[in-house]
C-alpha positions in Angstrom: 152.3 155.4 148.9 149.8 158.0 149.7 150.9 160.5 152.4 148.7 160.1 155.8 146.2 163.2 155.7 146.8 163.7 152.3 144.6 166.7 150.7 144.2 164.2 147.7 142.9 161.7 150.3 139.0 161.7 149.9 138.4 161.2 153.8 140.0 164.8 154.3 138.1 167.8 153.9 140.2 169.4 151.3 140.7 166.0 149.5 137.0 165.3 149.7 136.4 168.9 147.9 139.4 168.1 145.4 137.9 165.0 144.6 134.3 166.2 144.2 134.7 169.5 142.5 134.1 172.1 141.2 136.0 174.2 143.8 139.7 174.1 143.1 142.7 174.4 145.5 145.2 177.3 145.1 148.3 177.7 147.5 148.3 181.4 148.5 152.4 181.4 148.7 155.0 181.1 146.1 157.7 179.8 148.8 159.0 176.7 146.9 158.7 174.0 150.0 155.4 174.9 150.6 154.1 175.3 147.2 155.9 171.7 146.2 154.0 170.1 149.0 150.7 171.9 148.3 151.0 170.7 144.5 151.5 167.2 145.6 148.2 167.8 147.8 146.4 169.0 144.6 146.9 172.6 144.4 146.6 173.7 140.7 147.9 177.5 141.1 149.8 179.8 143.4 150.5 183.4 144.0 153.5 185.8 144.9 153.2 189.6 145.7 155.8 191.7 148.0 154.7 190.1 151.0 155.0 186.7 149.8 158.4 187.7 148.4 159.7 189.0 151.5 158.7 185.8 153.3 160.5 183.6 150.7 163.5 186.0 150.5 163.8 185.6 154.5 163.3 182.3 154.3 166.3 181.6 152.0 168.2 185.2 153.0 171.8 183.5 152.2 170.8 182.7 148.6 168.7 185.9 147.6 171.4 188.1 149.4 174.0 186.6 147.0 171.3 187.2 144.2 170.7 190.9 145.0 174.3 191.5 145.1 174.7 190.1 141.3 171.7 192.0 140.5 173.0 195.4 141.6 176.4 194.6 139.3 174.0 193.7 136.4 171.9 196.7 136.7 174.3 199.3 137.9 171.6 202.2 137.3 168.7 200.1 139.0 167.0 201.7 142.0 166.5 199.6 145.2 162.8 199.3 144.2 164.2 198.0 140.7 166.3 195.1 142.1 163.7 194.4 145.0 161.1 194.0 141.9 163.4 191.9 140.0 163.7 189.5 143.2 159.9 189.4 143.2 159.7 188.5 139.4 162.4 185.6 140.1 160.5 184.3 142.7 157.5 184.2 140.8 159.2 182.4 137.7 160.5 179.8 139.8 157.1 179.1 141.4 155.7 179.5 137.6 157.7 176.8 136.4 156.6 174.4 139.2 153.2 174.9 137.8 153.8 174.5 134.3 152.9 170.7 133.9 149.5 171.6 135.3 149.5 174.5 133.1 149.8 172.1 130.0 147.2 169.3 131.6 144.5 171.9 132.1 145.3 173.7 128.6 146.0 177.1 130.5 142.8 177.3 132.6 144.9 176.1 135.7 148.4 176.2 136.6 149.2 179.7 136.5 151.3 181.8 139.1 149.7 184.9 140.3 152.2 188.2 140.0 150.7 191.2 141.7 151.1 194.6 140.0 153.1 197.2 142.0 151.1 198.9 144.5 152.9 202.1 144.0 151.4 202.2 140.4 147.7 202.2 141.8 147.0 205.4 140.4 148.1 205.2 136.9 145.9 203.0 134.3 148.6 203.3 131.8 151.5 201.9 134.2 149.2 199.0 135.7 148.5 197.9 132.3 152.1 198.0 131.0 153.3 196.4 134.1 150.6 193.5 133.5 151.8 193.0 129.7 155.2 192.9 130.9 154.6 190.3 133.7 152.4 188.5 131.1 155.4 188.2 128.9 157.8 186.6 131.6 156.2 183.1 131.3 153.1 181.5 129.5 151.5 180.7 132.8 151.5 183.9 134.4 148.2 185.3 135.8 148.7 189.1 136.6 146.8 190.7 139.9 145.3 194.3 139.3 143.7 196.1 142.2 140.0 196.7 142.0 140.3 200.4 142.3 138.6 202.9 140.2 141.9 203.3 138.0 142.0 199.3 138.5 138.9 198.5 136.7 139.7 200.7 133.5 143.3 199.1 133.6 141.7 195.4 134.0 139.5 195.7 130.9 142.5 197.3 128.8 144.9 194.5 130.0 142.1 191.5 129.3 141.9 193.2 125.8 145.7 192.9 125.4 145.5 189.1 126.4 146.6 189.1 130.1 144.8 186.6 132.3 143.9 188.7 135.2 143.4 188.0 139.0 141.5 190.8 140.5 142.9 191.9 143.9 142.5 194.4 146.7 138.6 193.6 146.4 136.2 193.2 149.2 132.7 193.8 148.0 130.3 192.4 145.4 130.2 195.7 143.6 134.0 195.6 143.2 133.8 192.0 141.9 130.7 193.0 139.3 132.6 195.9 138.2 135.7 194.0 137.4 134.1 191.0 136.1 132.0 193.2 133.7 135.5 194.8 132.9 137.1 191.5 132.1 134.1 190.6 130.3 134.5 193.7 127.9 138.2 192.9 127.4 137.8 189.4 126.3 134.7 190.4 124.0 136.8 193.2 122.2 139.7 190.6 122.4 137.4 188.1 120.6 136.0 190.5 118.0 139.4 190.8 116.5 139.4 186.9 116.2 141.9 186.0 119.4 141.2 183.0 121.3 140.5 183.8 125.0 139.9 180.2 126.2 143.1 179.5 127.9 143.2 182.8 130.1 141.0 181.5 133.0 140.4 185.1 134.7 139.6 185.3 138.4 137.8 187.7 140.8 139.0 187.8 144.2 137.1 188.6 147.2 139.4 189.0 150.2 137.0 187.5 152.5 139.3 187.5 155.4 139.8 191.4 155.3 136.2 191.8 155.0 135.6 190.4 158.3 138.8 192.5 159.7 137.4 195.6 158.5 133.6 195.0 159.9 135.4 193.9 163.3 137.3 197.2 163.6 134.4 199.1 162.5 132.2 197.4 165.1 134.8 197.8 168.0 135.3 201.5 167.0 131.6 202.4 167.0 130.9 200.3 170.2 128.1 198.4 168.3 126.5 196.1 170.9 123.2 195.3 169.1 124.2 192.1 168.0 127.0 189.5 169.0 130.7 190.2 167.4 130.8 186.7 166.6 128.3 187.4 163.7 131.2 189.5 161.7 132.6 186.0 161.1 129.9 185.5 158.4 130.4 189.2 156.8 133.0 187.9 154.3 130.9 184.8 153.6 127.6 186.7 153.0 129.5 189.0 150.7 131.1 186.0 148.3 127.9 184.1 148.2 126.0 187.3 147.0 128.7 188.2 144.4 128.7 184.3 143.4 125.0 184.2 142.7 124.9 187.3 140.6 128.1 186.3 138.9 126.0 183.2 137.6 122.8 185.2 137.1 124.9 187.4 134.5 127.0 184.4 133.1 130.2 186.2 133.9 133.2 184.0 133.1 135.6 185.0 135.7 135.6 182.7 138.6 135.3 184.0 142.2 138.3 183.6 144.4 138.1 183.5 148.1 141.4 184.5 150.1 142.8 186.0 152.9 141.4 183.4 155.4 140.3 183.9 158.6 138.0 181.3 159.7 136.8 177.7 158.6 133.7 179.1 157.4 135.8 180.5 154.4 136.3 176.8 153.3 133.0 174.9 154.7 130.4 177.3 153.0 131.9 177.8 149.6 132.1 173.9 149.1 130.2 173.0 145.8 130.6 176.4 144.0 132.5 176.9 140.9 134.9 179.2 142.6 138.7 179.1 143.7 139.7 178.4 147.1 143.1 180.0 148.1 144.2 179.6 151.5 147.5 179.9 152.9 149.4 176.7 153.6 148.8 177.0 157.2 145.2 177.2 156.6 145.2 174.2 154.4 146.7 172.2 157.5 143.9 173.8 159.7 141.2 172.9 157.3 142.7 169.3 157.2 142.8 169.1 160.9 139.1 170.3 161.3 137.3 167.1 160.5 134.8 169.4 158.7 132.7 167.6 156.1 133.1 168.8 152.5 129.4 168.8 151.8 128.2 171.4 149.0 127.2 174.4 151.2 127.6 177.2 148.3 123.8 177.2 147.7 122.9 178.0 151.1 122.0 181.2 152.4 123.5 182.8 155.4 121.1 182.5 158.5 118.8 185.4 158.1 118.9 186.2 161.7 122.7 187.1 161.2 122.6 188.7 157.8 119.9 191.0 159.1 122.0 192.0 162.1 125.1 192.5 159.8 122.7 194.8 157.5 122.6 197.3 160.2 126.1 198.3 159.6 126.4 200.6 156.8 129.9 199.6 156.2 128.4 195.8 155.6 125.8 197.2 153.2 128.6 199.0 151.0 130.4 195.5 150.8 127.5 193.4 150.6 124.9 195.0 148.1 125.5 194.9 144.4 125.5 198.5 144.2 126.7 199.1 147.4 129.7 201.3 145.9 130.2 203.1 142.9 133.8 202.6 141.2 134.9 206.1 142.5 133.8 205.1 145.8 135.9 201.9 145.8 139.1 203.7 146.9 137.8 205.5 149.8 136.5 202.0 151.3 138.2 201.2 154.6 139.4 197.8 153.5 141.0 199.1 150.2 142.7 201.7 152.2 144.2 199.7 154.8 145.4 197.0 152.1 146.8 199.2 149.8 148.9 200.6 152.9 149.9 197.5 153.8 151.2 196.4 150.4 153.1 199.6 150.3 154.5 199.0 153.4 155.9 195.5 151.9 157.2 197.7 149.1 159.3 199.7 151.5 160.2 196.8 153.5 161.9 195.0 150.3 163.2 198.2 149.6 165.0 198.1 153.2 166.2 194.3 152.5 168.0 195.3 149.4 169.4 198.3 150.9 170.7 196.5 154.0 172.4 193.8 151.8 174.0 196.5 149.5 174.8 199.1 152.1 175.0 197.1 155.3 174.4 199.2 158.7 177.5 199.6 160.9 175.7 197.6 163.5 172.9 194.9 163.4 169.3 196.0 163.2 166.3 193.9 164.4 164.3 192.2 161.3 161.1 193.4 160.5 158.2 190.9 160.6 156.2 190.8 157.1 153.3 192.4 156.6 149.9 190.3 157.6 148.3 188.7 154.4 
């Protein structure tokens, strides 16, 4: 019997989108319960990173505490970080197993689990590629997240050449999307020139549209901008995504754009009809369902020119929106990049702290640390 308000029900917003295509739905979590329900709704991929792993560990702390103690015995020379990242790998592999049937059904194009490279490696091309290749070896349906930093662009090309399915992350601008989309193309072409098949890799380039909005709102407030309404900033990430999408199509790039880090319903409704991936957290899937929005195609529609003109008065928005708004050397200093990398690094530290508290308990109880916001 079909569940009421199921995402596969064509009378619901996401159900209509999934039924009509081409956007596909990903679940922005590897939590087993949420992922199982989301797969039943039509999700064809999922993701894991230190933030998501933290949430999964805390949701089933007795189980993972026991496993962390086992890992400490099995890996006597391992650091807290080594043990924590082994847990991230195991959380990821459980989710990957849940997606295997979808992976087989779509011949590798969908059904993958995203694993994120350690943000502490973000300055080293060699270490990023090495970890990406390692993660890809753990299961045949792993896709690896590499940041759109100056070093990350180089690592993305090399990992693609090595046969790793890539999901670009820490990406907020059309310039980052294009630089990494072209890097993937170069890697794929090099691989194909040696006679290797690349049709099953299904790379994606993420734009964290909600974090674009977050950064623009921070700048708006800090600089005391009053020349246009603050609510226009809810369109910032949408405008960046649409601009990048049009250029991806013009250049014939094979990677699909992925919208992540949801903050408003426009980040669903404005992307319907595009050959893209929508990756809302499960809580946002529920909000979309409850919205009653139409799944009418809108990707081809431009942002209101009045809103776009107002946004373009902000230099920070132009960095994100213009196709040449930043050079790769400038990606690292963009405010949203710095904020996101710092938050991911904080999640790494929190994961280390969980391992420490389990292996060397404090002599008195300590309050739990809330996970970093996606």
